[in-house]
All heavy atoms as TSV, in Angstrom:
chain	resi	resn	atom	element	x	y	z
A	1	MET	N	N	0.601	12.668	2.307
A	1	MET	CA	C	1.149	11.448	2.874
A	1	MET	C	C	2.514	11.756	3.487
A	1	MET	O	O	3.328	12.457	2.898
A	1	MET	CB	C	1.274	10.356	1.812
A	1	MET	CG	C	1.851	9.076	2.395
A	1	MET	SD	S	1.884	7.670	1.288
A	1	MET	CE	C	0.155	7.340	1.090
A	2	ILE	N	N	2.726	11.213	4.673
A	2	ILE	CA	C	4.013	11.358	5.356
A	2	ILE	C	C	4.887	10.179	4.946
A	2	ILE	O	O	4.459	9.024	5.018
A	2	ILE	CB	C	3.813	11.332	6.888
A	2	ILE	CG1	C	2.912	12.484	7.330
A	2	ILE	CG2	C	5.155	11.365	7.610
A	2	ILE	CD1	C	2.419	12.362	8.761
A	3	GLU	N	N	6.101	10.455	4.520
A	3	GLU	CA	C	7.043	9.386	4.191
A	3	GLU	C	C	8.057	9.299	5.320
A	3	GLU	O	O	8.713	10.277	5.646
A	3	GLU	CB	C	7.722	9.648	2.852
A	3	GLU	CG	C	6.752	9.582	1.694
A	3	GLU	CD	C	7.435	9.673	0.341
A	3	GLU	OE1	O	8.676	9.750	0.291
A	3	GLU	OE2	O	6.706	9.668	-0.655
A	4	PHE	N	N	8.145	8.117	5.927
A	4	PHE	CA	C	9.046	7.904	7.056
A	4	PHE	C	C	10.168	6.983	6.626
A	4	PHE	O	O	9.925	5.862	6.195
A	4	PHE	CB	C	8.281	7.306	8.241
A	4	PHE	CG	C	9.147	7.064	9.444
A	4	PHE	CD1	C	9.464	8.106	10.300
A	4	PHE	CD2	C	9.657	5.805	9.701
A	4	PHE	CE1	C	10.267	7.889	11.413
A	4	PHE	CE2	C	10.460	5.580	10.804
A	4	PHE	CZ	C	10.773	6.625	11.656
A	5	GLU	N	N	11.392	7.457	6.732
A	5	GLU	CA	C	12.575	6.684	6.358
A	5	GLU	C	C	12.967	5.799	7.547
A	5	GLU	O	O	13.391	6.301	8.592
A	5	GLU	CB	C	13.723	7.625	5.995
A	5	GLU	CG	C	14.812	6.986	5.184
A	5	GLU	CD	C	14.388	6.595	3.772
A	5	GLU	OE1	O	13.621	7.346	3.139
A	5	GLU	OE2	O	14.819	5.530	3.306
A	6	LEU	N	N	12.831	4.505	7.369
A	6	LEU	CA	C	13.104	3.547	8.434
A	6	LEU	C	C	14.597	3.279	8.542
A	6	LEU	O	O	15.274	3.052	7.541
A	6	LEU	CB	C	12.356	2.244	8.145
A	6	LEU	CG	C	12.450	1.135	9.185
A	6	LEU	CD1	C	11.832	1.588	10.490
A	6	LEU	CD2	C	11.740	-0.108	8.681
A	7	GLU	N	N	15.083	3.328	9.772
A	7	GLU	CA	C	16.468	2.939	10.051
A	7	GLU	C	C	16.402	1.615	10.799
A	7	GLU	O	O	15.894	1.557	11.901
A	7	GLU	CB	C	17.166	3.997	10.897
A	7	GLU	CG	C	17.314	5.332	10.193
A	7	GLU	CD	C	17.934	6.384	11.085
A	7	GLU	OE1	O	18.489	6.039	12.139
A	7	GLU	OE2	O	17.839	7.564	10.720
A	8	GLY	N	N	16.903	0.571	10.202
A	8	GLY	CA	C	16.805	-0.752	10.810
A	8	GLY	C	C	15.714	-1.565	10.152
A	8	GLY	O	O	15.151	-1.197	9.127
A	9	GLU	N	N	15.391	-2.688	10.791
A	9	GLU	CA	C	14.446	-3.642	10.210
A	9	GLU	C	C	12.981	-3.256	10.422
A	9	GLU	O	O	12.134	-3.501	9.575
A	9	GLU	CB	C	14.714	-5.020	10.828
A	9	GLU	CG	C	13.946	-6.143	10.200
A	9	GLU	CD	C	14.278	-7.495	10.827
A	9	GLU	OE1	O	15.402	-7.688	11.305
A	9	GLU	OE2	O	13.383	-8.345	10.828
A	10	PHE	N	N	12.674	-2.639	11.587
A	10	PHE	CA	C	11.289	-2.284	11.902
A	10	PHE	C	C	11.268	-1.175	12.941
A	10	PHE	O	O	12.289	-0.840	13.536
A	10	PHE	CB	C	10.515	-3.502	12.428
A	10	PHE	CG	C	10.998	-4.003	13.760
A	10	PHE	CD1	C	10.477	-3.496	14.939
A	10	PHE	CD2	C	11.979	-4.982	13.834
A	10	PHE	CE1	C	10.938	-3.945	16.163
A	10	PHE	CE2	C	12.443	-5.445	15.058
A	10	PHE	CZ	C	11.919	-4.923	16.226
A	11	ILE	N	N	10.047	-0.619	13.159
A	11	ILE	CA	C	9.823	0.338	14.240
A	11	ILE	C	C	8.488	-0.026	14.890
A	11	ILE	O	O	7.514	-0.309	14.180
A	11	ILE	CB	C	9.820	1.806	13.725
A	11	ILE	CG1	C	9.670	2.797	14.884
A	11	ILE	CG2	C	8.750	2.020	12.667
A	11	ILE	CD1	C	9.911	4.253	14.487
A	12	PRO	N	N	8.431	-0.065	16.226
A	12	PRO	CA	C	7.143	-0.345	16.885
A	12	PRO	C	C	6.117	0.746	16.554
A	12	PRO	O	O	6.456	1.917	16.412
A	12	PRO	CB	C	7.504	-0.330	18.371
A	12	PRO	CG	C	8.964	-0.656	18.411
A	12	PRO	CD	C	9.531	0.003	17.184
A	13	MET	N	N	4.874	0.339	16.450
A	13	MET	CA	C	3.786	1.251	16.069
A	13	MET	C	C	3.774	2.526	16.911
A	13	MET	O	O	3.691	3.626	16.368
A	13	MET	CB	C	2.439	0.528	16.213
A	13	MET	CG	C	1.244	1.408	15.964
A	13	MET	SD	S	1.013	1.766	14.229
A	13	MET	CE	C	0.249	0.252	13.715
A	14	ILE	N	N	3.858	2.389	18.248
A	14	ILE	CA	C	3.765	3.584	19.091
A	14	ILE	C	C	4.943	4.521	18.863
A	14	ILE	O	O	4.793	5.736	18.900
A	14	ILE	CB	C	3.581	3.245	20.583
A	14	ILE	CG1	C	4.698	2.375	21.108
A	14	ILE	CG2	C	2.235	2.628	20.854
A	14	ILE	CD1	C	4.632	2.105	22.609
A	15	GLN	N	N	6.111	3.975	18.580
A	15	GLN	CA	C	7.273	4.826	18.307
A	15	GLN	C	C	7.123	5.545	16.971
A	15	GLN	O	O	7.539	6.689	16.826
A	15	GLN	CB	C	8.555	4.007	18.331
A	15	GLN	CG	C	8.950	3.582	19.723
A	15	GLN	CD	C	10.274	2.832	19.753
A	15	GLN	OE1	O	11.009	2.806	18.782
A	15	GLN	NE2	N	10.566	2.210	20.885
A	16	LEU	N	N	6.510	4.875	15.994
A	16	LEU	CA	C	6.277	5.507	14.694
A	16	LEU	C	C	5.340	6.703	14.835
A	16	LEU	O	O	5.585	7.766	14.266
A	16	LEU	CB	C	5.695	4.497	13.704
A	16	LEU	CG	C	5.328	5.054	12.330
A	16	LEU	CD1	C	6.581	5.541	11.587
A	16	LEU	CD2	C	4.587	4.024	11.515
A	17	LEU	N	N	4.277	6.549	15.600
A	17	LEU	CA	C	3.334	7.656	15.802
A	17	LEU	C	C	4.016	8.843	16.471
A	17	LEU	O	O	3.756	9.994	16.125
A	17	LEU	CB	C	2.130	7.186	16.626
A	17	LEU	CG	C	1.215	6.164	15.946
A	17	LEU	CD1	C	0.167	5.655	16.929
A	17	LEU	CD2	C	0.571	6.728	14.701
A	18	LYS	N	N	4.915	8.578	17.415
A	18	LYS	CA	C	5.667	9.656	18.072
A	18	LYS	C	C	6.681	10.275	17.115
A	18	LYS	O	O	6.812	11.495	17.050
A	18	LYS	CB	C	6.398	9.125	19.305
A	18	LYS	CG	C	5.509	8.917	20.493
A	18	LYS	CD	C	6.202	8.474	21.765
A	18	LYS	CE	C	7.678	8.358	21.745
A	18	LYS	NZ	N	8.275	7.843	22.978
A	19	ALA	N	N	7.389	9.448	16.361
A	19	ALA	CA	C	8.444	9.934	15.470
A	19	ALA	C	C	7.896	10.824	14.352
A	19	ALA	O	O	8.588	11.715	13.867
A	19	ALA	CB	C	9.207	8.756	14.866
A	20	THR	N	N	6.657	10.597	13.961
A	20	THR	CA	C	6.039	11.400	12.905
A	20	THR	C	C	5.242	12.573	13.477
A	20	THR	O	O	4.551	13.274	12.748
A	20	THR	CB	C	5.127	10.527	12.024
A	20	THR	OG1	O	4.202	9.822	12.848
A	20	THR	CG2	C	5.944	9.532	11.202
A	21	HIS	N	N	5.301	12.751	14.798
A	21	HIS	CA	C	4.666	13.871	15.502
A	21	HIS	C	C	3.144	13.871	15.392
A	21	HIS	O	O	2.520	14.930	15.455
A	21	HIS	CB	C	5.238	15.205	15.028
A	21	HIS	CG	C	6.727	15.269	15.119
A	21	HIS	ND1	N	7.398	15.338	16.317
A	21	HIS	CD2	C	7.685	15.228	14.159
A	21	HIS	CE1	C	8.699	15.357	16.084
A	21	HIS	NE2	N	8.909	15.287	14.792
A	22	LEU	N	N	2.556	12.689	15.226
A	22	LEU	CA	C	1.093	12.603	15.203
A	22	LEU	C	C	0.524	12.498	16.607
A	22	LEU	O	O	-0.661	12.734	16.823
A	22	LEU	CB	C	0.641	11.416	14.345
A	22	LEU	CG	C	1.002	11.522	12.861
A	22	LEU	CD1	C	0.505	10.300	12.106
A	22	LEU	CD2	C	0.444	12.794	12.246
A	23	VAL	N	N	1.372	12.122	17.554
A	23	VAL	CA	C	1.029	12.155	18.976
A	23	VAL	C	C	2.214	12.779	19.706
A	23	VAL	O	O	3.322	12.818	19.185
A	23	VAL	CB	C	0.731	10.744	19.554
A	23	VAL	CG1	C	-0.492	10.136	18.909
A	23	VAL	CG2	C	1.929	9.833	19.408
A	24	VAL	N	N	1.970	13.236	20.915
A	24	VAL	CA	C	3.020	13.912	21.675
A	24	VAL	C	C	3.800	12.935	22.553
A	24	VAL	O	O	5.017	13.029	22.664
A	24	VAL	CB	C	2.418	15.046	22.536
A	24	VAL	CG1	C	3.484	15.716	23.377
A	24	VAL	CG2	C	1.714	16.066	21.651
A	25	THR	N	N	3.089	11.980	23.155
A	25	THR	CA	C	3.743	11.064	24.089
A	25	THR	C	C	3.472	9.611	23.722
A	25	THR	O	O	2.526	9.301	22.978
A	25	THR	CB	C	3.226	11.284	25.521
A	25	THR	OG1	O	1.838	10.918	25.572
A	25	THR	CG2	C	3.409	12.728	25.969
A	26	GLY	N	N	4.282	8.732	24.305
A	26	GLY	CA	C	4.051	7.305	24.115
A	26	GLY	C	C	2.736	6.864	24.725
A	26	GLY	O	O	2.057	5.994	24.187
A	27	GLY	N	N	2.371	7.484	25.840
A	27	GLY	CA	C	1.090	7.165	26.469
A	27	GLY	C	C	-0.084	7.502	25.566
A	27	GLY	O	O	-1.038	6.733	25.453
A	28	GLU	N	N	-0.001	8.645	24.908
A	28	GLU	CA	C	-1.057	9.035	23.968
A	28	GLU	C	C	-1.119	8.046	22.804
A	28	GLU	O	O	-2.198	7.649	22.361
A	28	GLU	CB	C	-0.805	10.452	23.448
A	28	GLU	CG	C	-1.871	10.952	22.513
A	28	GLU	CD	C	-1.588	12.325	21.929
A	28	GLU	OE1	O	-0.552	12.947	22.268
A	28	GLU	OE2	O	-2.411	12.774	21.115
A	29	ALA	N	N	0.050	7.624	22.319
A	29	ALA	CA	C	0.110	6.655	21.222
A	29	ALA	C	C	-0.554	5.341	21.635
A	29	ALA	O	O	-1.325	4.754	20.865
A	29	ALA	CB	C	1.555	6.417	20.804
A	30	GLN	N	N	-0.273	4.883	22.850
A	30	GLN	CA	C	-0.878	3.638	23.328
A	30	GLN	C	C	-2.391	3.751	23.399
A	30	GLN	O	O	-3.106	2.819	23.034
A	30	GLN	CB	C	-0.314	3.278	24.702
A	30	GLN	CG	C	1.122	2.821	24.647
A	30	GLN	CD	C	1.644	2.379	25.996
A	30	GLN	OE1	O	0.886	1.964	26.863
A	30	GLN	NE2	N	2.951	2.470	26.169
A	31	ILE	N	N	-2.887	4.894	23.836
A	31	ILE	CA	C	-4.336	5.098	23.948
A	31	ILE	C	C	-5.006	5.056	22.580
A	31	ILE	O	O	-6.023	4.376	22.401
A	31	ILE	CB	C	-4.640	6.427	24.673
A	31	ILE	CG1	C	-4.259	6.319	26.145
A	31	ILE	CG2	C	-6.118	6.802	24.527
A	31	ILE	CD1	C	-4.240	7.640	26.891
A	32	VAL	N	N	-4.462	5.770	21.595
A	32	VAL	CA	C	-5.119	5.805	20.279
A	32	VAL	C	C	-5.087	4.433	19.598
A	32	VAL	O	O	-6.027	4.066	18.901
A	32	VAL	CB	C	-4.566	6.917	19.352
A	32	VAL	CG1	C	-4.783	8.284	19.975
A	32	VAL	CG2	C	-3.109	6.714	18.991
A	33	VAL	N	N	-4.016	3.667	19.837
A	33	VAL	CA	C	-3.957	2.306	19.289
A	33	VAL	C	C	-4.999	1.432	19.991
A	33	VAL	O	O	-5.769	0.725	19.343
A	33	VAL	CB	C	-2.529	1.713	19.424
A	33	VAL	CG1	C	-2.533	0.223	19.088
A	33	VAL	CG2	C	-1.556	2.454	18.513
A	34	PHE	N	N	-5.031	1.498	21.321
A	34	PHE	CA	C	-5.971	0.706	22.115
A	34	PHE	C	C	-7.423	1.007	21.747
A	34	PHE	O	O	-8.272	0.116	21.731
A	34	PHE	CB	C	-5.746	0.963	23.610
A	34	PHE	CG	C	-6.690	0.225	24.501
A	34	PHE	CD1	C	-6.513	-1.126	24.765
A	34	PHE	CD2	C	-7.776	0.869	25.083
A	34	PHE	CE1	C	-7.398	-1.816	25.587
A	34	PHE	CE2	C	-8.656	0.195	25.908
A	34	PHE	CZ	C	-8.471	-1.157	26.159
A	35	GLU	N	N	-7.713	2.269	21.416
A	35	GLU	CA	C	-9.081	2.669	21.076
A	35	GLU	C	C	-9.448	2.360	19.624
A	35	GLU	O	O	-10.541	2.675	19.177
A	35	GLU	CB	C	-9.260	4.159	21.359
A	35	GLU	CG	C	-9.252	4.486	22.845
A	35	GLU	CD	C	-9.410	5.964	23.146
A	35	GLU	OE1	O	-9.256	6.804	22.225
A	35	GLU	OE2	O	-9.670	6.285	24.315
A	36	GLY	N	N	-8.535	1.763	18.868
A	36	GLY	CA	C	-8.835	1.366	17.493
A	36	GLY	C	C	-8.829	2.511	16.502
A	36	GLY	O	O	-9.494	2.447	15.468
A	37	LYS	N	N	-8.066	3.554	16.782
A	37	LYS	CA	C	-8.019	4.717	15.900
A	37	LYS	C	C	-6.901	4.652	14.866
A	37	LYS	O	O	-6.731	5.586	14.097
A	37	LYS	CB	C	-7.862	5.990	16.745
A	37	LYS	CG	C	-9.059	6.242	17.655
A	37	LYS	CD	C	-8.886	7.496	18.465
A	37	LYS	CE	C	-10.097	7.748	19.349
A	37	LYS	NZ	N	-9.928	8.939	20.182
A	38	VAL	N	N	-6.156	3.552	14.868
A	38	VAL	CA	C	-5.009	3.420	13.957
A	38	VAL	C	C	-5.237	2.232	13.024
A	38	VAL	O	O	-5.634	1.152	13.464
A	38	VAL	CB	C	-3.705	3.217	14.757
A	38	VAL	CG1	C	-2.517	3.074	13.821
A	38	VAL	CG2	C	-3.485	4.376	15.720
A	39	LYS	N	N	-4.983	2.462	11.739
A	39	LYS	CA	C	-5.075	1.382	10.755
A	39	LYS	C	C	-3.676	1.008	10.287
A	39	LYS	O	O	-2.831	1.879	10.066
A	39	LYS	CB	C	-5.901	1.809	9.538
A	39	LYS	CG	C	-7.371	1.877	9.795
A	39	LYS	CD	C	-8.115	2.160	8.504
A	39	LYS	CE	C	-9.614	2.202	8.731
A	39	LYS	NZ	N	-10.320	2.483	7.468
A	40	TYR	N	N	-3.471	-0.270	10.125
A	40	TYR	CA	C	-2.210	-0.822	9.630
A	40	TYR	C	C	-2.515	-1.563	8.335
A	40	TYR	O	O	-3.265	-2.540	8.336
A	40	TYR	CB	C	-1.627	-1.764	10.691
A	40	TYR	CG	C	-0.416	-2.537	10.261
A	40	TYR	CD1	C	0.800	-1.910	10.068
A	40	TYR	CD2	C	-0.480	-3.902	10.055
A	40	TYR	CE1	C	1.920	-2.614	9.687
A	40	TYR	CE2	C	0.625	-4.627	9.679
A	40	TYR	CZ	C	1.827	-3.980	9.501
A	40	TYR	OH	O	2.936	-4.690	9.117
A	41	ASN	N	N	-1.989	-1.049	7.233
A	41	ASN	CA	C	-2.265	-1.619	5.909
A	41	ASN	C	C	-3.767	-1.788	5.668
A	41	ASN	O	O	-4.229	-2.804	5.172
A	41	ASN	CB	C	-1.510	-2.936	5.717
A	41	ASN	CG	C	-0.015	-2.726	5.660
A	41	ASN	OD1	O	0.468	-1.691	5.194
A	41	ASN	ND2	N	0.750	-3.689	6.137
A	42	GLY	N	N	-4.537	-0.755	6.055
A	42	GLY	CA	C	-5.965	-0.716	5.768
A	42	GLY	C	C	-6.874	-1.383	6.780
A	42	GLY	O	O	-8.090	-1.359	6.636
A	43	VAL	N	N	-6.299	-1.991	7.831
A	43	VAL	CA	C	-7.091	-2.712	8.823
A	43	VAL	C	C	-6.797	-2.140	10.211
A	43	VAL	O	O	-5.643	-1.922	10.557
A	43	VAL	CB	C	-6.749	-4.227	8.800
A	43	VAL	CG1	C	-7.549	-4.981	9.846
A	43	VAL	CG2	C	-6.984	-4.810	7.421
A	44	VAL	N	N	-7.852	-1.932	11.011
A	44	VAL	CA	C	-7.654	-1.454	12.385
A	44	VAL	C	C	-6.828	-2.488	13.134
A	44	VAL	O	O	-7.095	-3.686	13.067
A	44	VAL	CB	C	-9.003	-1.230	13.099
A	44	VAL	CG1	C	-8.788	-0.919	14.573
A	44	VAL	CG2	C	-9.783	-0.107	12.425
A	45	ASP	N	N	-5.794	-2.012	13.829
A	45	ASP	CA	C	-4.911	-2.915	14.562
A	45	ASP	C	C	-4.726	-2.383	15.979
A	45	ASP	O	O	-4.505	-1.189	16.169
A	45	ASP	CB	C	-3.564	-3.023	13.847
A	45	ASP	CG	C	-2.810	-4.265	14.256
A	45	ASP	OD1	O	-2.467	-4.376	15.448
A	45	ASP	OD2	O	-2.569	-5.131	13.400
A	46	TYR	N	N	-4.806	-3.268	16.955
A	46	TYR	CA	C	-4.759	-2.870	18.363
A	46	TYR	C	C	-3.415	-3.189	19.031
A	46	TYR	O	O	-3.271	-3.020	20.228
A	46	TYR	CB	C	-5.874	-3.580	19.143
A	46	TYR	CG	C	-7.257	-3.222	18.642
A	46	TYR	CD1	C	-7.885	-4.005	17.680
A	46	TYR	CD2	C	-7.917	-2.101	19.123
A	46	TYR	CE1	C	-9.157	-3.670	17.222
A	46	TYR	CE2	C	-9.182	-1.765	18.667
A	46	TYR	CZ	C	-9.787	-2.559	17.709
A	46	TYR	OH	O	-11.036	-2.224	17.251
A	47	ARG	N	N	-2.430	-3.633	18.253
A	47	ARG	CA	C	-1.140	-4.029	18.834
A	47	ARG	C	C	-0.207	-2.825	18.950
A	47	ARG	O	O	0.210	-2.260	17.957
A	47	ARG	CB	C	-0.476	-5.108	17.978
A	47	ARG	CG	C	-1.287	-6.391	17.947
A	47	ARG	CD	C	-0.690	-7.388	17.008
A	47	ARG	NE	N	-0.930	-6.957	15.618
A	47	ARG	CZ	C	-0.397	-7.537	14.559
A	47	ARG	NH1	N	0.436	-8.537	14.698
A	47	ARG	NH2	N	-0.674	-7.092	13.357
A	48	LYS	N	N	0.154	-2.469	20.181
A	48	LYS	CA	C	1.029	-1.323	20.428
A	48	LYS	C	C	2.449	-1.592	19.959
A	48	LYS	O	O	3.145	-0.700	19.524
A	48	LYS	CB	C	1.059	-0.985	21.918
A	48	LYS	CG	C	-0.283	-0.568	22.483
A	48	LYS	CD	C	-0.202	-0.365	23.954
A	48	LYS	CE	C	-0.164	-1.711	24.654
A	48	LYS	NZ	N	-0.442	-1.653	26.079
A	49	ARG	N	N	2.873	-2.834	20.092
A	49	ARG	CA	C	4.248	-3.173	19.746
A	49	ARG	C	C	4.372	-3.801	18.353
A	49	ARG	O	O	5.363	-4.449	18.049
A	49	ARG	CB	C	4.837	-4.098	20.806
A	49	ARG	CG	C	5.095	-3.362	22.105
A	49	ARG	CD	C	5.598	-4.276	23.192
A	49	ARG	NE	N	5.999	-3.576	24.393
A	49	ARG	CZ	C	5.193	-2.980	25.249
A	49	ARG	NH1	N	3.906	-2.927	25.007
A	49	ARG	NH2	N	5.636	-2.392	26.323
A	50	LEU	N	N	3.352	-3.601	17.561
A	50	LEU	CA	C	3.367	-4.105	16.186
A	50	LEU	C	C	4.624	-3.631	15.476
A	50	LEU	O	O	4.997	-2.458	15.547
A	50	LEU	CB	C	2.137	-3.574	15.449
A	50	LEU	CG	C	2.080	-3.838	13.950
A	50	LEU	CD1	C	1.868	-5.321	13.692
A	50	LEU	CD2	C	0.960	-3.049	13.331
A	51	LYS	N	N	5.310	-4.527	14.805
A	51	LYS	CA	C	6.542	-4.187	14.099
A	51	LYS	C	C	6.201	-3.676	12.701
A	51	LYS	O	O	5.858	-4.447	11.818
A	51	LYS	CB	C	7.454	-5.410	14.015
A	51	LYS	CG	C	7.929	-5.877	15.371
A	51	LYS	CD	C	8.761	-7.131	15.269
A	51	LYS	CE	C	9.237	-7.554	16.653
A	51	LYS	NZ	N	10.004	-8.806	16.599
A	52	VAL	N	N	6.308	-2.377	12.518
A	52	VAL	CA	C	6.012	-1.750	11.228
A	52	VAL	C	C	7.288	-1.801	10.381
A	52	VAL	O	O	8.364	-1.409	10.839
A	52	VAL	CB	C	5.538	-0.294	11.426
A	52	VAL	CG1	C	5.205	0.337	10.095
A	52	VAL	CG2	C	4.330	-0.251	12.360
A	53	LYS	N	N	7.152	-2.291	9.153
A	53	LYS	CA	C	8.316	-2.491	8.281
A	53	LYS	C	C	8.170	-1.693	6.991
A	53	LYS	O	O	7.127	-1.104	6.720
A	53	LYS	CB	C	8.468	-3.982	7.971
A	53	LYS	CG	C	8.675	-4.809	9.228
A	53	LYS	CD	C	8.774	-6.279	8.926
A	53	LYS	CE	C	8.974	-7.048	10.237
A	53	LYS	NZ	N	8.988	-8.473	10.026
A	54	ARG	N	N	9.223	-1.689	6.198
A	54	ARG	CA	C	9.219	-0.975	4.911
A	54	ARG	C	C	8.060	-1.445	4.037
A	54	ARG	O	O	7.774	-2.627	3.964
A	54	ARG	CB	C	10.537	-1.208	4.170
A	54	ARG	CG	C	11.668	-0.421	4.742
A	54	ARG	CD	C	12.990	-0.697	4.000
A	54	ARG	NE	N	14.062	0.016	4.672
A	54	ARG	CZ	C	14.715	-0.427	5.732
A	54	ARG	NH1	N	14.403	-1.596	6.244
A	54	ARG	NH2	N	15.676	0.298	6.282
A	55	GLY	N	N	7.396	-0.482	3.398
A	55	GLY	CA	C	6.274	-0.796	2.519
A	55	GLY	C	C	4.927	-0.754	3.217
A	55	GLY	O	O	3.888	-0.754	2.559
A	56	ASP	N	N	4.932	-0.720	4.552
A	56	ASP	CA	C	3.674	-0.670	5.302
A	56	ASP	C	C	3.099	0.746	5.289
A	56	ASP	O	O	3.834	1.725	5.187
A	56	ASP	CB	C	3.895	-1.083	6.759
A	56	ASP	CG	C	4.179	-2.577	6.919
A	56	ASP	OD1	O	3.825	-3.354	6.007
A	56	ASP	OD2	O	4.747	-2.952	7.958
A	57	ILE	N	N	1.778	0.820	5.401
A	57	ILE	CA	C	1.091	2.107	5.488
A	57	ILE	C	C	0.284	2.129	6.782
A	57	ILE	O	O	-0.490	1.211	7.053
A	57	ILE	CB	C	0.169	2.345	4.282
A	57	ILE	CG1	C	1.002	2.439	3.008
A	57	ILE	CG2	C	-0.672	3.605	4.485
A	57	ILE	CD1	C	0.199	2.605	1.739
A	58	VAL	N	N	0.504	3.170	7.566
A	58	VAL	CA	C	-0.211	3.365	8.829
A	58	VAL	C	C	-1.080	4.607	8.677
A	58	VAL	O	O	-0.619	5.628	8.165
A	58	VAL	CB	C	0.786	3.527	10.002
A	58	VAL	CG1	C	0.049	3.872	11.285
A	58	VAL	CG2	C	1.611	2.257	10.180
A	59	GLU	N	N	-2.345	4.515	9.103
A	59	GLU	CA	C	-3.265	5.644	9.013
A	59	GLU	C	C	-3.747	6.029	10.401
A	59	GLU	O	O	-4.103	5.162	11.203
A	59	GLU	CB	C	-4.477	5.274	8.164
A	59	GLU	CG	C	-4.133	4.903	6.731
A	59	GLU	CD	C	-5.338	4.415	5.957
A	59	GLU	OE1	O	-6.340	5.160	5.889
A	59	GLU	OE2	O	-5.287	3.279	5.457
A	60	PHE	N	N	-3.743	7.332	10.665
A	60	PHE	CA	C	-4.242	7.835	11.943
A	60	PHE	C	C	-4.691	9.276	11.778
A	60	PHE	O	O	-3.966	10.107	11.232
A	60	PHE	CB	C	-3.162	7.755	13.030
A	60	PHE	CG	C	-3.537	8.477	14.290
A	60	PHE	CD1	C	-4.600	8.042	15.060
A	60	PHE	CD2	C	-2.842	9.614	14.692
A	60	PHE	CE1	C	-4.967	8.723	16.215
A	60	PHE	CE2	C	-3.201	10.296	15.840
A	60	PHE	CZ	C	-4.251	9.846	16.612
A	61	ASN	N	N	-5.890	9.572	12.234
A	61	ASN	CA	C	-6.392	10.941	12.296
A	61	ASN	C	C	-6.313	11.655	10.945
A	61	ASN	O	O	-5.911	12.816	10.880
A	61	ASN	CB	C	-5.641	11.710	13.395
A	61	ASN	CG	C	-6.403	12.918	13.880
A	61	ASN	OD1	O	-7.619	12.971	13.755
A	61	ASN	ND2	N	-5.692	13.871	14.436
A	62	GLY	N	N	-6.651	10.963	9.872
A	62	GLY	CA	C	-6.631	11.564	8.547
A	62	GLY	C	C	-5.267	11.629	7.899
A	62	GLY	O	O	-5.127	12.178	6.801
A	63	ASN	N	N	-4.252	11.092	8.553
A	63	ASN	CA	C	-2.896	11.093	8.010
A	63	ASN	C	C	-2.494	9.681	7.620
A	63	ASN	O	O	-2.859	8.714	8.287
A	63	ASN	CB	C	-1.892	11.593	9.064
A	63	ASN	CG	C	-2.148	13.010	9.466
A	63	ASN	OD1	O	-1.902	13.930	8.709
A	63	ASN	ND2	N	-2.666	13.204	10.677
A	64	LYS	N	N	-1.730	9.590	6.534
A	64	LYS	CA	C	-1.175	8.308	6.123
A	64	LYS	C	C	0.340	8.399	6.214
A	64	LYS	O	O	0.941	9.373	5.792
A	64	LYS	CB	C	-1.568	7.976	4.678
A	64	LYS	CG	C	-2.976	7.523	4.514
A	64	LYS	CD	C	-3.230	7.029	3.110
A	64	LYS	CE	C	-4.667	6.561	2.977
A	64	LYS	NZ	N	-4.919	5.989	1.648
A	65	ILE	N	N	0.940	7.346	6.758
A	65	ILE	CA	C	2.396	7.264	6.863
A	65	ILE	C	C	2.850	6.106	5.997
A	65	ILE	O	O	2.409	4.964	6.201
A	65	ILE	CB	C	2.847	6.993	8.316
A	65	ILE	CG1	C	2.242	7.993	9.283
A	65	ILE	CG2	C	4.366	6.982	8.409
A	65	ILE	CD1	C	2.315	7.555	10.737
A	66	LEU	N	N	3.719	6.386	5.041
A	66	LEU	CA	C	4.337	5.347	4.236
A	66	LEU	C	C	5.727	5.110	4.791
A	66	LEU	O	O	6.535	6.031	4.874
A	66	LEU	CB	C	4.435	5.763	2.768
A	66	LEU	CG	C	5.256	4.847	1.863
A	66	LEU	CD1	C	4.669	3.439	1.811
A	66	LEU	CD2	C	5.371	5.437	0.467
A	67	VAL	N	N	6.001	3.871	5.185
A	67	VAL	CA	C	7.320	3.541	5.743
A	67	VAL	C	C	8.209	3.097	4.602
A	67	VAL	O	O	7.879	2.186	3.860
A	67	VAL	CB	C	7.189	2.438	6.824
A	67	VAL	CG1	C	8.545	2.095	7.400
A	67	VAL	CG2	C	6.242	2.902	7.919
A	68	LYS	N	N	9.359	3.782	4.490
A	68	LYS	CA	C	10.295	3.496	3.395
A	68	LYS	C	C	11.588	2.952	3.921
A	68	LYS	O	O	11.987	3.206	5.008
A	68	LYS	CB	C	10.570	4.771	2.614
A	68	LYS	CG	C	9.307	5.333	1.981
A	68	LYS	CD	C	9.590	6.614	1.265
A	68	LYS	CE	C	9.987	6.226	-0.141
A	68	LYS	NZ	N	10.189	7.321	-1.011
């Protein structure tokens, strides 16, 4: 599990995927979200600008990110 230390109140989903190096570009992040390859707290979510907050878990490509 990847633990991501949040600075501030939230981070947009696509920025989180880039910050954890699970995708290379923002465009790639938008595509994987749009295609339903990302889960937010156990549910597939299609919102690119979803505000991910502390305690949330994001799953992509066999990786889990815990936002702290």
